[in-house]
N, C-alpha and C positions, 0 to 999 in steps of 0.2 A: 608123570614127568620125573625123571631120575636126576638127581643132582650128583655130579661127579665130586668125589672127595678132593678138596683142594689141599695141597700140601703147603704149609706156610713157608714162604721164602725168607731166608735169613736177612736180617737188617744189614745193609752195607754201610761201612764206615770209611772215612777218609783220614786215616791216621797220619799220612805223610804230608798233609796240608800245611800244618804249622812248621815242621822242619823244612819243607820245601820253600815256604815263604821266607823263613829266616836265612836259609842258605842262599837264596836268590838275592836278598838284600846284602848279605855279606859279600857275595861275588861282585856286585856292582860297587860297593864301597871299596873292595879290594883293588879295583882299577886305580883309584886315587892313592892307594897306599903302597903300590909296587915300589920297591927299593927302600922303604922305610923299615924301622924296627917293628912297627905294628903289623907288618905284612905276615910275620910268623903266626900271629893270632888268627889272621884271616885264613891262612892255609890250614891251621889246626881246626878251626871251626868248620870250614868247608869239607874237609876229609871226614871228620866225625859225623857231621850231619848227613853226608852222603852214605856213610856206613849204616846209620840208623834208617835212612830211607830204603836202603838195600834190604834190610831185614823185613821191612814192611812189604817190599816187592815180593820177597820169597813167601811171606804169609799170604799175600793176595794172589800168588801163582802168576805173577806178571813177569815172567822170566826175561822178556824182551828189554826190560829196563836195566837189567844187571850189567850188560857191557858198558852202557853209558855211565852208570853210577861207578862201576869199577874204574873206568878211565878217569873220572873226576877224583876218586880216591888216590889213584896213583900219581896223577899229574900235580895235585895240590898237596901231596904228602909232605908234612913238615919235617919228618925224620930224615929222609933221604931226598932233599928237594932237587927239582930240576930248576936251574937258573935261567928262566926265560924272561925276555923283556921285549919291549917294542909294541908296535900296533897289533901284531898278530896275537900276542899274549893278552892284550886288552880285549881283542875280539873273542878270544877263548873264554875270557871271563863273562862276556855277554852271552855267548853260546851256553856256557855252563849254567848261568842264571836262568836262561830260558828253559833248558832241559830240566833243571831241578824244580822250577815252577810248574812245568808240564806234568812231571811225575806227581807232584803234590796235588795237582788238580784232578788228574785222571785216574790215579791209583785208588782202587776200592778193595777193601778187605771185608769179608763176611764177619759179622759179629759172632763171637763165640757164646754159646749159652751158659 
């Protein structure tokens, strides 16, 4: 009986889980802060965490997440903000929270030796 030599599979990590959870929480809280002075902090937090998650997506070679993350970075950019309001913008917050949470849950990056 011959045994095939098994190649060890690299351990898979979920490095975007914590930033995904934090950004989803920030997006939901941001719904209630639209129009206030604290909304700048929500925009800043969402765009920075989306950039961090995008780096993890590149490391995990999950290119399909980059357009979603890029849209979040652009739309919630605090430097050159888009002044959206109303129920559609609140719905966009919920969609962004869902997308960021999905990326955090499903993105896997191989552990480096």
